[in-house]
N, C-alpha and C positions, 0 to 999 in steps of 0.2 A: 936238895930241896924238898919239902914236903908235897905232896901231891892228893888234888881232890879225887877219890876213887868213887862217888857215888853221889846220883841226882839228890840226894836228901843232905850229904854232906854241900854239894853244891850251894842246895837253897840254906843253908843254915851261914855258909860264907857271905853270902849277899845279906843275908837280914844282919850279919855282923857289921856287914860295910854298911848298913843304910846306920846303924846304933853309931859307928864311929863318924860317920860325915859331921855331923856338928861338933865334936871334939876337934875337929882337924881343919885349918883353913890356913892362909898365905902366912899368917903371923904365928903360927906354931913352928918351932924349928923342928928339922928334920931329925934330930935323935929323939924327940918325944915319943914314949912308950905309946901312945895312940896311933900318932904319923908312922911308927914303925911297922904294927901291925897290919894297920890300913896298907900298905904298901906290898906287905908280903900276901895279905888275903888278895889283893888286886892283881898280883903275877899269878897266883894259885889258879883264881878265875877265870884269867886271861888265856891261862894254858888250859884249863878244863873247856873253856867255849870254844877254843881253836879246834880241840877234838870232836868235840861232839854238837857243836853248832857253828860249823865252817861256813863261813859267808864267800861264796864264789866269784868269780871276775863278770860285771854285768855284761850282758851281749847286745851289740849295736840294737838287734830289734827291741829288746827291754829299754834301753835308754831313747830310742826315738819314740817309743810309747809312751814312757815317763813325760818327756819332754812334749808331746803332744798332749798329754793331761795339762801338765803344768801351764802351758800358755791356749787350752782351749782350743785347739789345731783339730783340724779335719785331715785325713788322710789327703784330699784332694788341694788343702792349703798349703802343706807339707811341701808335697810335689813341685806346686807352682814356686813356692820359696826356694827349692831347692834347683830348680829350673829341668824336674826329670817327668816323665810321664806319671801317671797315678800307677798303670800298671809295672813300672819298673822299682818306684815305691814298695810295693806289694811284694815284687820278689824280694828286695832286701830287707822287709819286714818279716818273711817268712822263711830267710834264710837260705833262698832258694840263688842266691846271686852274691857277690861281694862287689862293692864300688868300686870304680875306676879310681885311679890317683887324684884327678881332678874333683870328682864327686867326692872323696872321702875329706878332701880341704874343705870344699863346701859347706859339708855337714859338720865339720869342726868348728867352723866360723859361723854359720847360721843358727846351727842349733846349741853350741856351745857345748860340744860332746868332745872330751877326751880324747887325742888322736890313737893313743891305745887302745881304746875301745874301738874305734872305728877301725881299726886295722887290724883286731884282734889279736895284739900281741900282748 
């Protein structure tokens, strides 16, 4: 399969995808030339982005901070929700310690964070 080898080619592929979007949709058959071109370009763009713009696994501190922001909570209110001291939460948020199994379960339930993120796997 062809590859995108430069940032300029990547930008051109993105532009072409934008042009093809109005021409493709749920009612367009999979063998339509525009749909085939779109699929090919999307695969090429995805491969390029995986190499040049990788997205890493979020860390527990990052997701806790995100939940605090989303829910407009303070560290103190999160600590109270999790039934831990603010200093223990601070240690978790700075990556100085890992949660116990019971605390990990509570974090998953109360903050709606995936177990794989809480456990770092």
